[in-house]
C-alpha positions, 0 to 999 in steps of 0.5 A: 499500499505504501508502495502505491502512495509513493508511486502516486506521489512521484507521479504527481511531482513528475507531472508539471502540467498544472504548474502553470495554471497554479502560477496563473491563479496566484498571479491573477489577483494582483494583476486585476487590482493593478489593472483596476487601479490603472483604469481608475487613474485614467478615468480620474485624469480624463475627468480632470481634463474635462473639468479644466476644459469646461473651465477654459470655455467659461473663462473665454466667455468671461474674457469676452463678455465680462467687461460690459457687465453691470450690476444689472446684468451680473445675474445674467452673466453668472447664469451663462458662465454656469451653463457654459461650464456645465455644458462643456463638461456634460456634467450638471453636477459640477458646482460653479461659483462666480465672483465678480470683482472679488465679491459674490454680490452684484454690487461691485460689478460696475467698478474697475479694480487693480489687484495685487498679490496672492491671495488677491487684494483688490483696490478700486478705481471707480467706474473707469479704467486708470493706471494701477501701481504695477503699470497695468490698467484697472479692469473688471474681473471674473473669478470662476470656481468649479468643483466636482466629485470623482466617483471611482469604479473600485473601492480603492479608486479613491487614490486616483481621485486624490491624485487628480483633484476635481477642483480649480479656480481661475481669475479672468481680467476682462477685455 
């Protein structure tokens, strides 16, 4: 009986057909995890690029239309920029915050300002453009802040969201 067991053990040890299958079974889970991470990194990077493209579209509109904004038309400008950003990203869930001349309200929309430093400090120059201390001309400014949420496919995909945050701000000096 023991001779049979030894013979069977020798036969199994000599048979190498299943080794590749066992090695593949051991290597597959880490490879799938790596693939999932790469997929979520690609999706997060794409989401960030889409957000930046949408922010650029909003900034271009603000550059073109912001110089004519008044306290009466400030709400319309904000609504237009928000719509452009959300439609450019094809994502209505994006949070878009717009400040005119450093303020959330419409009161400062009629004025012209000089800006200095970071964070920006604002100096009013009244209702017309004049020379600023840094030898530029005062202007109207539109600040656009856009943020969104990245939802990973996989539980450990939050790594991708932290590498490519979906939040960005731009300060546009109107023409």
